CHARMM-style PDB file with segment names, atoms N, HN, CA, C and O in Angstrom:
ATOM      1  N   MET     1      19.858 -24.476  -8.595  1.00  0.00      PROA
ATOM      2  CA  MET     1      20.071 -23.451  -8.161  1.00  0.00      PROA
ATOM      3  C   MET     1      20.963 -22.442  -7.071  1.00  0.00      PROA
ATOM      4  O   MET     1      20.347 -22.018  -6.093  1.00  0.00      PROA
ATOM      5  N   GLU     2      22.008 -22.167  -7.198  1.00  0.00      PROA
ATOM      6  HN  GLU     2      22.508 -22.512  -7.992  1.00  0.00      PROA
ATOM      7  CA  GLU     2      22.992 -21.285  -6.363  1.00  0.00      PROA
ATOM      8  C   GLU     2      22.082 -19.996  -5.432  1.00  0.00      PROA
ATOM      9  O   GLU     2      21.382 -19.009  -5.658  1.00  0.00      PROA
ATOM     10  N   LEU     3      22.817 -21.029  -3.894  1.00  0.00      PROA
ATOM     11  HN  LEU     3      23.385 -21.831  -3.710  1.00  0.00      PROA
ATOM     12  CA  LEU     3      21.764 -19.822  -2.598  1.00  0.00      PROA
ATOM     13  C   LEU     3      21.970 -18.619  -3.367  1.00  0.00      PROA
ATOM     14  O   LEU     3      20.992 -17.897  -3.560  1.00  0.00      PROA
ATOM     15  N   GLU     4      23.141 -18.283  -3.854  1.00  0.00      PROA
ATOM     16  HN  GLU     4      23.936 -18.869  -3.697  1.00  0.00      PROA
ATOM     17  CA  GLU     4      23.650 -16.949  -4.368  1.00  0.00      PROA
ATOM     18  C   GLU     4      22.372 -16.407  -5.704  1.00  0.00      PROA
ATOM     19  O   GLU     4      21.948 -15.254  -5.785  1.00  0.00      PROA
ATOM     20  N   THR     5      22.080 -17.222  -6.360  1.00  0.00      PROA
ATOM     21  HN  THR     5      22.425 -18.159  -6.294  1.00  0.00      PROA
ATOM     22  CA  THR     5      21.315 -16.985  -7.769  1.00  0.00      PROA
ATOM     23  C   THR     5      20.184 -16.594  -7.232  1.00  0.00      PROA
ATOM     24  O   THR     5      19.740 -15.503  -7.590  1.00  0.00      PROA
ATOM     25  N   VAL     6      19.498 -17.337  -6.315  1.00  0.00      PROA
ATOM     26  HN  VAL     6      19.858 -18.223  -6.024  1.00  0.00      PROA
ATOM     27  CA  VAL     6      18.687 -17.505  -5.880  1.00  0.00      PROA
ATOM     28  C   VAL     6      18.260 -16.025  -4.619  1.00  0.00      PROA
ATOM     29  O   VAL     6      17.207 -15.388  -4.641  1.00  0.00      PROA
ATOM     30  N   ASN     7      18.754 -15.934  -4.204  1.00  0.00      PROA
ATOM     31  HN  ASN     7      19.610 -16.452  -4.187  1.00  0.00      PROA
ATOM     32  CA  ASN     7      19.137 -14.688  -3.517  1.00  0.00      PROA
ATOM     33  C   ASN     7      19.301 -13.096  -4.773  1.00  0.00      PROA
ATOM     34  O   ASN     7      19.188 -12.002  -4.219  1.00  0.00      PROA
ATOM     35  N   LYS     8      19.453 -13.094  -5.732  1.00  0.00      PROA
ATOM     36  HN  LYS     8      19.544 -13.982  -6.182  1.00  0.00      PROA
ATOM     37  CA  LYS     8      19.839 -11.988  -6.474  1.00  0.00      PROA
ATOM     38  C   LYS     8      18.671 -12.133  -7.342  1.00  0.00      PROA
ATOM     39  O   LYS     8      18.685 -11.141  -8.072  1.00  0.00      PROA
ATOM     40  N   LEU     9      17.728 -12.824  -7.613  1.00  0.00      PROA
ATOM     41  HN  LEU     9      17.717 -13.630  -7.021  1.00  0.00      PROA
ATOM     42  CA  LEU     9      16.512 -13.775  -8.061  1.00  0.00      PROA
ATOM     43  C   LEU     9      15.226 -12.753  -7.578  1.00  0.00      PROA
ATOM     44  O   LEU     9      14.296 -12.198  -8.163  1.00  0.00      PROA
ATOM     45  N   TYR    10      15.862 -12.853  -5.754  1.00  0.00      PROA
ATOM     46  HN  TYR    10      16.618 -13.304  -5.279  1.00  0.00      PROA
ATOM     47  CA  TYR    10      15.001 -12.775  -5.307  1.00  0.00      PROA
ATOM     48  C   TYR    10      14.342 -10.780  -4.323  1.00  0.00      PROA
ATOM     49  O   TYR    10      13.365 -10.173  -3.886  1.00  0.00      PROA
ATOM     50  N   LEU    11      16.102 -10.685  -4.595  1.00  0.00      PROA
ATOM     51  HN  LEU    11      16.896 -11.179  -4.951  1.00  0.00      PROA
ATOM     52  CA  LEU    11      16.105  -9.601  -4.553  1.00  0.00      PROA
ATOM     53  C   LEU    11      15.746  -8.441  -5.777  1.00  0.00      PROA
ATOM     54  O   LEU    11      15.496  -7.352  -5.261  1.00  0.00      PROA
ATOM     55  N   GLU    12      15.683  -8.430  -6.955  1.00  0.00      PROA
ATOM     56  HN  GLU    12      15.886  -9.315  -7.374  1.00  0.00      PROA
ATOM     57  CA  GLU    12      15.133  -8.346  -8.300  1.00  0.00      PROA
ATOM     58  C   GLU    12      13.425  -8.114  -8.031  1.00  0.00      PROA
ATOM     59  O   GLU    12      12.557  -7.264  -7.833  1.00  0.00      PROA
ATOM     60  N   LEU    13      13.579  -8.972  -8.126  1.00  0.00      PROA
ATOM     61  HN  LEU    13      14.284  -9.662  -8.287  1.00  0.00      PROA
ATOM     62  CA  LEU    13      11.198  -9.137  -8.145  1.00  0.00      PROA
ATOM     63  C   LEU    13      11.009  -8.273  -6.590  1.00  0.00      PROA
ATOM     64  O   LEU    13       9.998  -7.573  -6.662  1.00  0.00      PROA
ATOM     65  N   SER    14      11.722  -8.137  -5.195  1.00  0.00      PROA
ATOM     66  HN  SER    14      12.543  -8.705  -5.137  1.00  0.00      PROA
ATOM     67  CA  SER    14      11.526  -6.958  -4.589  1.00  0.00      PROA
ATOM     68  C   SER    14      11.140  -5.804  -4.768  1.00  0.00      PROA
ATOM     69  O   SER    14      10.169  -5.143  -4.398  1.00  0.00      PROA
ATOM     70  N   GLN    15      12.110  -5.619  -5.447  1.00  0.00      PROA
ATOM     71  HN  GLN    15      12.898  -6.155  -5.747  1.00  0.00      PROA
ATOM     72  CA  GLN    15      12.935  -4.109  -6.052  1.00  0.00      PROA
ATOM     73  C   GLN    15      11.355  -4.118  -7.319  1.00  0.00      PROA
ATOM     74  O   GLN    15      11.655  -3.201  -8.084  1.00  0.00      PROA
ATOM     75  N   VAL    16      10.294  -4.558  -7.693  1.00  0.00      PROA
ATOM     76  HN  VAL    16      10.050  -5.303  -7.071  1.00  0.00      PROA
ATOM     77  CA  VAL    16       9.883  -4.494  -9.025  1.00  0.00      PROA
ATOM     78  C   VAL    16       8.493  -4.342  -8.443  1.00  0.00      PROA
ATOM     79  O   VAL    16       7.658  -3.496  -8.766  1.00  0.00      PROA
ATOM     80  N   THR    17       8.366  -5.404  -7.430  1.00  0.00      PROA
ATOM     81  HN  THR    17       9.044  -6.091  -7.168  1.00  0.00      PROA
ATOM     82  CA  THR    17       7.173  -5.240  -6.898  1.00  0.00      PROA
ATOM     83  C   THR    17       7.019  -4.008  -6.097  1.00  0.00      PROA
ATOM     84  O   THR    17       5.800  -3.853  -6.180  1.00  0.00      PROA
ATOM     85  N   THR    18       7.404  -3.146  -5.461  1.00  0.00      PROA
ATOM     86  HN  THR    18       8.393  -3.272  -5.393  1.00  0.00      PROA
ATOM     87  CA  THR    18       7.715  -2.179  -4.509  1.00  0.00      PROA
ATOM     88  C   THR    18       7.700  -1.220  -5.560  1.00  0.00      PROA
ATOM     89  O   THR    18       7.108  -0.195  -5.224  1.00  0.00      PROA
ATOM     90  N   ALA    19       8.371  -1.200  -7.284  1.00  0.00      PROA
ATOM     91  HN  ALA    19       8.852  -2.033  -7.557  1.00  0.00      PROA
ATOM     92  CA  ALA    19       8.379   0.222  -7.484  1.00  0.00      PROA
ATOM     93  C   ALA    19       6.631   0.325  -7.832  1.00  0.00      PROA
ATOM     94  O   ALA    19       5.706  -0.485  -7.893  1.00  0.00      PROA
ATOM     95  N   THR    20       6.795   1.820  -8.013  1.00  0.00      PROA
ATOM     96  HN  THR    20       7.547   2.478  -7.964  1.00  0.00      PROA
ATOM     97  CA  THR    20       5.845   2.816  -8.631  1.00  0.00      PROA
ATOM     98  C   THR    20       5.769   2.666  -9.934  1.00  0.00      PROA
ATOM     99  O   THR    20       6.732   2.746 -10.697  1.00  0.00      PROA
ATOM    100  N   THR    21       4.147   2.348 -10.381  1.00  0.00      PROA
ATOM    101  HN  THR    21       3.365   2.283  -9.762  1.00  0.00      PROA
ATOM    102  CA  THR    21       4.133   2.549 -11.755  1.00  0.00      PROA
ATOM    103  C   THR    21       3.674   3.927 -12.760  1.00  0.00      PROA
ATOM    104  O   THR    21       2.819   4.742 -12.412  1.00  0.00      PROA
ATOM    105  N   ALA    22       4.150   3.965 -13.574  1.00  0.00      PROA
ATOM    106  HN  ALA    22       4.845   3.303 -13.857  1.00  0.00      PROA
ATOM    107  CA  ALA    22       3.514   5.139 -14.216  1.00  0.00      PROA
ATOM    108  C   ALA    22       1.833   5.772 -13.711  1.00  0.00      PROA
ATOM    109  O   ALA    22       1.334   6.845 -13.371  1.00  0.00      PROA
ATOM    110  N   ARG    23       1.383   4.258 -13.938  1.00  0.00      PROA
ATOM    111  HN  ARG    23       1.789   3.387 -14.214  1.00  0.00      PROA
ATOM    112  CA  ARG    23       0.022   4.923 -14.004  1.00  0.00      PROA
ATOM    113  C   ARG    23      -0.205   4.858 -12.727  1.00  0.00      PROA
ATOM    114  O   ARG    23      -1.408   4.938 -12.477  1.00  0.00      PROA
ATOM    115  N   GLU    24       0.495   4.741 -11.778  1.00  0.00      PROA
ATOM    116  HN  GLU    24       1.472   4.676 -11.981  1.00  0.00      PROA
ATOM    117  CA  GLU    24       0.006   4.395  -9.795  1.00  0.00      PROA
ATOM    118  C   GLU    24      -0.169   6.448 -10.000  1.00  0.00      PROA
ATOM    119  O   GLU    24      -1.038   7.300  -9.814  1.00  0.00      PROA
ATOM    120  N   LEU    25       1.601   6.369 -10.592  1.00  0.00      PROA
ATOM    121  HN  LEU    25       2.307   5.678 -10.743  1.00  0.00      PROA
ATOM    122  CA  LEU    25       2.085   8.104 -10.121  1.00  0.00      PROA
ATOM    123  C   LEU    25       0.925   9.127 -10.900  1.00  0.00      PROA
ATOM    124  O   LEU    25       0.641  10.261 -10.514  1.00  0.00      PROA
ATOM    125  N   ALA    26       0.170   8.229 -12.431  1.00  0.00      PROA
ATOM    126  HN  ALA    26       0.401   7.308 -12.745  1.00  0.00      PROA
ATOM    127  CA  ALA    26      -0.630   9.949 -12.978  1.00  0.00      PROA
ATOM    128  C   ALA    26      -2.359   9.346 -12.071  1.00  0.00      PROA
ATOM    129  O   ALA    26      -3.438   9.786 -12.467  1.00  0.00      PROA
ATOM    130  N   LEU    27      -2.311   8.834 -11.472  1.00  0.00      PROA
ATOM    131  HN  LEU    27      -1.434   8.477 -11.150  1.00  0.00      PROA
ATOM    132  CA  LEU    27      -3.393   8.273 -10.375  1.00  0.00      PROA
ATOM    133  C   LEU    27      -3.526   9.105  -9.116  1.00  0.00      PROA
ATOM    134  O   LEU    27      -4.550   9.641  -8.693  1.00  0.00      PROA
ATOM    135  N   VAL    28      -2.185   9.118  -8.538  1.00  0.00      PROA
ATOM    136  HN  VAL    28      -1.354   8.682  -8.881  1.00  0.00      PROA
ATOM    137  CA  VAL    28      -1.811  10.062  -7.123  1.00  0.00      PROA
ATOM    138  C   VAL    28      -2.049  11.894  -8.296  1.00  0.00      PROA
ATOM    139  O   VAL    28      -2.582  12.912  -7.853  1.00  0.00      PROA
ATOM    140  N   SER    29      -1.575  11.764  -9.464  1.00  0.00      PROA
ATOM    141  HN  SER    29      -1.142  10.937  -9.823  1.00  0.00      PROA
ATOM    142  CA  SER    29      -1.402  13.428  -9.498  1.00  0.00      PROA
ATOM    143  C   SER    29      -2.660  13.334 -10.271  1.00  0.00      PROA
ATOM    144  O   SER    29      -2.740  14.491 -10.681  1.00  0.00      PROA
ATOM    145  N   ALA    30      -3.492  12.837 -10.647  1.00  0.00      PROA
ATOM    146  HN  ALA    30      -3.427  11.896 -10.314  1.00  0.00      PROA
ATOM    147  CA  ALA    30      -4.913  13.616 -10.563  1.00  0.00      PROA
ATOM    148  C   ALA    30      -5.436  13.559  -9.468  1.00  0.00      PROA
ATOM    149  O   ALA    30      -6.253  14.457  -9.265  1.00  0.00      PROA
ATOM    150  N   LEU    31      -5.263  12.725  -8.529  1.00  0.00      PROA
ATOM    151  HN  LEU    31      -4.600  11.995  -8.694  1.00  0.00      PROA
ATOM    152  CA  LEU    31      -5.742  13.129  -6.818  1.00  0.00      PROA
ATOM    153  C   LEU    31      -5.959  14.046  -6.624  1.00  0.00      PROA
ATOM    154  O   LEU    31      -7.075  14.559  -6.703  1.00  0.00      PROA
ATOM    155  N   ARG    32      -4.685  14.691  -6.217  1.00  0.00      PROA
ATOM    156  HN  ARG    32      -3.778  14.275  -6.153  1.00  0.00      PROA
ATOM    157  CA  ARG    32      -4.077  15.595  -6.453  1.00  0.00      PROA
ATOM    158  C   ARG    32      -4.922  17.208  -6.721  1.00  0.00      PROA
ATOM    159  O   ARG    32      -5.543  18.067  -6.095  1.00  0.00      PROA
ATOM    160  N   ARG    33      -4.460  16.905  -8.024  1.00  0.00      PROA
ATOM    161  HN  ARG    33      -3.954  16.208  -8.532  1.00  0.00      PROA
ATOM    162  CA  ARG    33      -5.691  18.015  -8.609  1.00  0.00      PROA
ATOM    163  C   ARG    33      -6.826  17.881  -8.795  1.00  0.00      PROA
ATOM    164  O   ARG    33      -7.518  18.749  -9.328  1.00  0.00      PROA
ATOM    165  N   ALA    34      -7.403  16.372  -8.253  1.00  0.00      PROA
ATOM    166  HN  ALA    34      -6.841  15.668  -7.821  1.00  0.00      PROA
ATOM    167  CA  ALA    34      -8.419  16.999  -8.191  1.00  0.00      PROA
ATOM    168  C   ALA    34      -9.012  17.780  -6.478  1.00  0.00      PROA
ATOM    169  O   ALA    34      -9.904  18.609  -6.296  1.00  0.00      PROA
ATOM    170  N   ARG    35      -8.095  17.099  -5.464  1.00  0.00      PROA
ATOM    171  HN  ARG    35      -7.370  16.426  -5.612  1.00  0.00      PROA
ATOM    172  CA  ARG    35      -8.372  16.964  -3.919  1.00  0.00      PROA
ATOM    173  C   ARG    35      -8.148  18.793  -3.768  1.00  0.00      PROA
ATOM    174  O   ARG    35      -8.547  19.398  -2.773  1.00  0.00      PROA
ATOM    175  N   GLN    36      -7.508  19.420  -4.839  1.00  0.00      PROA
ATOM    176  HN  GLN    36      -7.183  18.928  -5.647  1.00  0.00      PROA
ATOM    177  CA  GLN    36      -6.066  21.003  -4.840  1.00  0.00      PROA
ATOM    178  C   GLN    36      -7.632  21.366  -5.753  1.00  0.00      PROA
ATOM    179  O   GLN    36      -8.431  21.935  -5.009  1.00  0.00      PROA
ATOM    180  N   ALA    37      -8.087  21.173  -6.956  1.00  0.00      PROA
ATOM    181  HN  ALA    37      -7.437  20.711  -7.561  1.00  0.00      PROA
ATOM    182  CA  ALA    37     -10.197  22.136  -7.018  1.00  0.00      PROA
ATOM    183  C   ALA    37     -10.753  21.910  -6.031  1.00  0.00      PROA
ATOM    184  O   ALA    37     -10.756  22.886  -5.281  1.00  0.00      PROA
ATOM    185  N   LEU    38     -11.265  21.023  -5.638  1.00  0.00      PROA
ATOM    186  HN  LEU    38     -11.262  20.231  -6.247  1.00  0.00      PROA
ATOM    187  CA  LEU    38     -11.983  20.886  -4.327  1.00  0.00      PROA
ATOM    188  C   LEU    38     -11.220  22.339  -3.552  1.00  0.00      PROA
ATOM    189  O   LEU    38     -11.725  23.452  -3.695  1.00  0.00      PROA
ATOM    190  N   ALA    39     -10.339  22.182  -2.983  1.00  0.00      PROA
ATOM    191  HN  ALA    39      -9.929  21.278  -2.866  1.00  0.00      PROA
ATOM    192  CA  ALA    39     -10.185  22.721  -1.780  1.00  0.00      PROA
ATOM    193  C   ALA    39     -10.137  23.872  -1.998  1.00  0.00      PROA
ATOM    194  O   ALA    39     -10.023  24.614  -1.023  1.00  0.00      PROA
ATOM    195  N   ASP    40     -10.229  24.671  -3.845  1.00  0.00      PROA
ATOM    196  HN  ASP    40     -10.321  24.068  -4.637  1.00  0.00      PROA
ATOM    197  CA  ASP    40     -10.094  26.491  -4.620  1.00  0.00      PROA
ATOM    198  C   ASP    40     -11.182  26.213  -4.390  1.00  0.00      PROA
ATOM    199  O   ASP    40     -11.393  27.245  -3.753  1.00  0.00      PROA
ATOM    200  N   TYR    41     -12.226  25.638  -4.337  1.00  0.00      PROA
ATOM    201  HN  TYR    41     -12.054  24.800  -4.854  1.00  0.00      PROA
ATOM    202  CA  TYR    41     -13.603  26.192  -4.903  1.00  0.00      PROA
ATOM    203  C   TYR    41     -14.396  26.702  -3.811  1.00  0.00      PROA
ATOM    204  O   TYR    41     -14.593  26.062  -2.778  1.00  0.00      PROA
ATOM    205  N   LEU    42     -14.854  27.864  -4.043  1.00  0.00      PROA
ATOM    206  HN  LEU    42     -14.694  28.383  -4.882  1.00  0.00      PROA
ATOM    207  CA  LEU    42     -15.545  29.163  -3.533  1.00  0.00      PROA
ATOM    208  C   LEU    42     -16.272  28.056  -2.120  1.00  0.00      PROA
ATOM    209  O   LEU    42     -16.848  27.008  -1.826  1.00  0.00      PROA
ATOM    210  N   PRO    43     -15.517  29.630  -1.539  1.00  0.00      PROA
ATOM    211  CA  PRO    43     -16.709  29.175   0.173  1.00  0.00      PROA
ATOM    212  C   PRO    43     -17.736  28.611   0.357  1.00  0.00      PROA
ATOM    213  O   PRO    43     -18.185  27.649   0.980  1.00  0.00      PROA
ATOM    214  N   ALA    44     -18.014  29.319  -0.245  1.00  0.00      PROA
ATOM    215  HN  ALA    44     -17.649  30.100  -0.751  1.00  0.00      PROA
ATOM    216  CA  ALA    44     -19.416  29.899  -0.631  1.00  0.00      PROA
ATOM    217  C   ALA    44     -20.378  28.673  -1.341  1.00  0.00      PROA
ATOM    218  O   ALA    44     -21.585  28.429  -1.315  1.00  0.00      PROA
ATOM    219  N   HSD    45     -19.244  28.065  -1.959  1.00  0.00      PROA
ATOM    220  HN  HSD    45     -18.264  28.263  -1.980  1.00  0.00      PROA
ATOM    221  CA  HSD    45     -20.362  27.239  -2.304  1.00  0.00      PROA
ATOM    222  C   HSD    45     -19.666  25.382  -2.128  1.00  0.00      PROA
ATOM    223  O   HSD    45     -20.009  24.454  -2.860  1.00  0.00      PROA
ATOM    224  N   ARG    46     -18.627  25.285  -0.932  1.00  0.00      PROA
ATOM    225  HN  ARG    46     -18.348  26.039  -0.338  1.00  0.00      PROA
ATOM    226  CA  ARG    46     -18.341  23.969  -0.062  1.00  0.00      PROA
ATOM    227  C   ARG    46     -18.914  23.668   0.649  1.00  0.00      PROA
ATOM    228  O   ARG    46     -19.350  24.492   1.453  1.00  0.00      PROA
ATOM    229  N   ASN    47     -19.258  22.204   0.760  1.00  0.00      PROA
ATOM    230  HN  ASN    47     -18.904  21.534   0.107  1.00  0.00      PROA
ATOM    231  CA  ASN    47     -20.971  22.096   1.993  1.00  0.00      PROA
ATOM    232  C   ASN    47     -19.629  20.424   2.889  1.00  0.00      PROA
ATOM    233  O   ASN    47     -18.444  20.105   2.792  1.00  0.00      PROA
ATOM    234  N   GLU    48     -20.759  19.959   3.573  1.00  0.00      PROA
ATOM    235  HN  GLU    48     -21.721  20.218   3.652  1.00  0.00      PROA
ATOM    236  CA  GLU    48     -19.642  18.916   4.091  1.00  0.00      PROA
ATOM    237  C   GLU    48     -20.139  17.488   2.805  1.00  0.00      PROA
ATOM    238  O   GLU    48     -20.602  16.432   3.236  1.00  0.00      PROA
ATOM    239  N   VAL    49     -19.942  17.718   1.316  1.00  0.00      PROA
ATOM    240  HN  VAL    49     -19.566  18.576   0.965  1.00  0.00      PROA
ATOM    241  CA  VAL    49     -19.740  16.826   0.876  1.00  0.00      PROA
ATOM    242  C   VAL    49     -18.185  16.549   0.486  1.00  0.00      PROA
ATOM    243  O   VAL    49     -17.426  15.585   0.596  1.00  0.00      PROA
ATOM    244  N   THR    50     -18.041  18.522  -0.273  1.00  0.00      PROA
ATOM    245  HN  THR    50     -18.657  19.305  -0.362  1.00  0.00      PROA
ATOM    246  CA  THR    50     -16.786  18.817  -0.800  1.00  0.00      PROA
ATOM    247  C   THR    50     -15.334  18.765   0.640  1.00  0.00      PROA
ATOM    248  O   THR    50     -14.114  18.626   0.557  1.00  0.00      PROA
ATOM    249  N   ASP    51     -16.204  18.939   1.728  1.00  0.00      PROA
ATOM    250  HN  ASP    51     -17.196  19.052   1.795  1.00  0.00      PROA
ATOM    251  CA  ASP    51     -15.288  19.153   2.954  1.00  0.00      PROA
ATOM    252  C   ASP    51     -14.648  17.674   3.115  1.00  0.00      PROA
ATOM    253  O   ASP    51     -13.474  17.633   3.484  1.00  0.00      PROA
ATOM    254  N   ALA    52     -15.492  16.162   2.809  1.00  0.00      PROA
ATOM    255  HN  ALA    52     -16.446  16.196   2.510  1.00  0.00      PROA
ATOM    256  CA  ALA    52     -15.817  15.324   2.933  1.00  0.00      PROA
ATOM    257  C   ALA    52     -14.777  14.245   2.218  1.00  0.00      PROA
ATOM    258  O   ALA    52     -14.142  13.251   2.573  1.00  0.00      PROA
ATOM    259  N   ALA    53     -15.011  15.174   0.760  1.00  0.00      PROA
ATOM    260  HN  ALA    53     -15.527  15.981   0.472  1.00  0.00      PROA
ATOM    261  CA  ALA    53     -13.882  14.528  -0.216  1.00  0.00      PROA
ATOM    262  C   ALA    53     -13.063  15.160  -0.194  1.00  0.00      PROA
ATOM    263  O   ALA    53     -12.358  14.785  -1.131  1.00  0.00      PROA
ATOM    264  N   ILE    54     -12.436  16.253   0.458  1.00  0.00      PROA
ATOM    265  HN  ILE    54     -13.009  16.557   1.219  1.00  0.00      PROA
ATOM    266  CA  ILE    54     -11.058  16.520   0.352  1.00  0.00      PROA
ATOM    267  C   ILE    54     -10.423  15.728   1.650  1.00  0.00      PROA
ATOM    268  O   ILE    54      -9.493  14.949   1.436  1.00  0.00      PROA
ATOM    269  N   ALA    55     -10.811  15.875   2.717  1.00  0.00      PROA
ATOM    270  HN  ALA    55     -11.566  16.508   2.890  1.00  0.00      PROA
ATOM    271  CA  ALA    55     -10.762  14.496   3.901  1.00  0.00      PROA
ATOM    272  C   ALA    55     -10.420  13.138   3.341  1.00  0.00      PROA
ATOM    273  O   ALA    55      -9.601  12.302   3.725  1.00  0.00      PROA
ATOM    274  N   GLU    56     -11.238  13.142   2.363  1.00  0.00      PROA
ATOM    275  HN  GLU    56     -11.902  13.820   2.051  1.00  0.00      PROA
ATOM    276  CA  GLU    56     -10.795  11.511   2.479  1.00  0.00      PROA
ATOM    277  C   GLU    56      -9.332  11.951   1.374  1.00  0.00      PROA
ATOM    278  O   GLU    56      -8.191  11.518   1.533  1.00  0.00      PROA
ATOM    279  N   ALA    57      -9.649  12.616   0.614  1.00  0.00      PROA
ATOM    280  HN  ALA    57     -10.576  12.968   0.484  1.00  0.00      PROA
ATOM    281  CA  ALA    57      -8.067  12.847  -0.457  1.00  0.00      PROA
ATOM    282  C   ALA    57      -7.003  12.756   0.318  1.00  0.00      PROA
ATOM    283  O   ALA    57      -6.085  11.987   0.030  1.00  0.00      PROA
ATOM    284  N   ASP    58      -6.979  13.654   1.583  1.00  0.00      PROA
ATOM    285  HN  ASP    58      -7.724  14.279   1.817  1.00  0.00      PROA
ATOM    286  CA  ASP    58      -5.792  13.755   2.308  1.00  0.00      PROA
ATOM    287  C   ASP    58      -5.401  12.263   3.230  1.00  0.00      PROA
ATOM    288  O   ASP    58      -4.319  12.082   3.789  1.00  0.00      PROA
ATOM    289  N   ALA    59      -6.274  11.525   3.226  1.00  0.00      PROA
ATOM    290  HN  ALA    59      -7.153  11.672   2.772  1.00  0.00      PROA
ATOM    291  CA  ALA    59      -5.987   9.963   4.166  1.00  0.00      PROA
ATOM    292  C   ALA    59      -5.149   9.531   2.652  1.00  0.00      PROA
ATOM    293  O   ALA    59      -3.954   9.236   2.650  1.00  0.00      PROA
ATOM    294  N   VAL    60      -5.888   9.552   1.573  1.00  0.00      PROA
ATOM    295  HN  VAL    60      -6.858   9.792   1.575  1.00  0.00      PROA
ATOM    296  CA  VAL    60      -5.308   8.455   0.787  1.00  0.00      PROA
ATOM    297  C   VAL    60      -4.191   9.363   0.513  1.00  0.00      PROA
ATOM    298  O   VAL    60      -3.494   8.715   1.294  1.00  0.00      PROA
ATOM    299  N   LEU    61      -3.504  10.149   0.166  1.00  0.00      PROA
ATOM    300  HN  LEU    61      -4.070  10.675  -0.468  1.00  0.00      PROA
ATOM    301  CA  LEU    61      -2.415  11.051  -0.341  1.00  0.00      PROA
ATOM    302  C   LEU    61      -1.414  10.698   1.020  1.00  0.00      PROA
ATOM    303  O   LEU    61      -0.242  10.324   0.982  1.00  0.00      PROA
ATOM    304  N   ALA    62      -2.192  10.920   2.122  1.00  0.00      PROA
ATOM    305  HN  ALA    62      -3.145  11.224   2.153  1.00  0.00      PROA
ATOM    306  CA  ALA    62      -1.063  10.457   3.364  1.00  0.00      PROA
ATOM    307  C   ALA    62      -0.959   9.022   3.563  1.00  0.00      PROA
ATOM    308  O   ALA    62       0.041   8.685   4.197  1.00  0.00      PROA
ATOM    309  N   SER    63      -1.690   8.145   3.207  1.00  0.00      PROA
ATOM    310  HN  SER    63      -2.502   8.420   2.692  1.00  0.00      PROA
ATOM    311  CA  SER    63      -1.381   6.434   3.277  1.00  0.00      PROA
ATOM    312  C   SER    63      -0.456   6.634   2.376  1.00  0.00      PROA
ATOM    313  O   SER    63       0.655   6.729   2.900  1.00  0.00      PROA
ATOM    314  N   LEU    64      -0.450   6.803   0.532  1.00  0.00      PROA
ATOM    315  HN  LEU    64      -1.352   6.727   0.107  1.00  0.00      PROA
ATOM    316  CA  LEU    64       0.512   6.683   0.001  1.00  0.00      PROA
ATOM    317  C   LEU    64       2.273   7.354   0.527  1.00  0.00      PROA
ATOM    318  O   LEU    64       3.364   6.811   0.703  1.00  0.00      PROA
ATOM    319  N   TRP    65       1.788   8.709   0.621  1.00  0.00      PROA
ATOM    320  HN  TRP    65       0.902   9.150   0.478  1.00  0.00      PROA
ATOM    321  CA  TRP    65       2.727   9.113   1.127  1.00  0.00      PROA
ATOM    322  C   TRP    65       3.299   8.280   2.105  1.00  0.00      PROA
ATOM    323  O   TRP    65       4.383   7.766   1.831  1.00  0.00      PROA
ATOM    324  N   ALA    66       2.789   8.054   3.171  1.00  0.00      PROA
ATOM    325  HN  ALA    66       1.909   8.472   3.394  1.00  0.00      PROA
ATOM    326  CA  ALA    66       3.750   6.929   4.183  1.00  0.00      PROA
ATOM    327  C   ALA    66       4.324   5.481   3.026  1.00  0.00      PROA
ATOM    328  O   ALA    66       5.313   4.790   3.271  1.00  0.00      PROA
ATOM    329  N   THR    67       3.728   5.367   2.219  1.00  0.00      PROA
ATOM    330  HN  THR    67       2.924   5.928   2.020  1.00  0.00      PROA
ATOM    331  CA  THR    67       4.126   3.537   1.557  1.00  0.00      PROA
ATOM    332  C   THR    67       5.369   3.865   0.426  1.00  0.00      PROA
ATOM    333  O   THR    67       5.932   2.992  -0.234  1.00  0.00      PROA
ATOM    334  N   GLY    68       5.639   5.205   0.366  1.00  0.00      PROA
ATOM    335  HN  GLY    68       5.182   5.914   0.902  1.00  0.00      PROA
ATOM    336  CA  GLY    68       6.339   5.906  -0.325  1.00  0.00      PROA
ATOM    337  C   GLY    68       5.999   5.879  -2.076  1.00  0.00      PROA
ATOM    338  O   GLY    68       6.854   5.861  -2.961  1.00  0.00      PROA
ATOM    339  N   HSD    69       4.491   5.883  -2.260  1.00  0.00      PROA
ATOM    340  HN  HSD    69       3.797   5.898  -1.541  1.00  0.00      PROA
ATOM    341  CA  HSD    69       3.756   5.564  -3.564  1.00  0.00      PROA
ATOM    342  C   HSD    69       3.983   6.615  -4.117  1.00  0.00      PROA
ATOM    343  O   HSD    69       4.406   6.794  -5.259  1.00  0.00      PROA
ATOM    344  N   GLY    70       3.538   7.835  -2.831  1.00  0.00      PROA
ATOM    345  HN  GLY    70       3.194   7.690  -1.903  1.00  0.00      PROA
ATOM    346  CA  GLY    70       3.085   8.951  -3.757  1.00  0.00      PROA
ATOM    347  C   GLY    70       3.840  10.632  -3.475  1.00  0.00      PROA
ATOM    348  O   GLY    70       3.362  11.683  -3.048  1.00  0.00      PROA
ATOM    349  N   ALA    71       5.153  10.258  -3.928  1.00  0.00      PROA
ATOM    350  HN  ALA    71       5.542   9.404  -4.274  1.00  0.00      PROA
ATOM    351  CA  ALA    71       6.103  10.799  -4.210  1.00  0.00      PROA
ATOM    352  C   ALA    71       6.543  11.139  -5.883  1.00  0.00      PROA
ATOM    353  O   ALA    71       7.136  10.494  -6.747  1.00  0.00      PROA
ATOM    354  N   VAL    72       6.095  12.116  -5.841  1.00  0.00      PROA
ATOM    355  HN  VAL    72       5.614  12.641  -5.138  1.00  0.00      PROA
ATOM    356  CA  VAL    72       6.348  12.425  -7.134  1.00  0.00      PROA
ATOM    357  C   VAL    72       6.764  14.384  -6.901  1.00  0.00      PROA
ATOM    358  OT1 VAL    72       7.059  15.073  -7.878  1.00  0.00      PROA
TER     359      VAL     72
END
């Protein structure tokens, strides 16, 4: 195989492996909705568990955004 062909195949593969799948986008969307539902929960019913869940969701979403997988 010629070097040019190998380089083109490598480029194609690298684009596929970094692409965000429809499933990943759906999971990010579901996480955002769940996070928002917790954040909007009546303040009288929020506690350390809901606050921790919101913080964890925020951290995951920030990580996804930083890697380009959270943009929807």
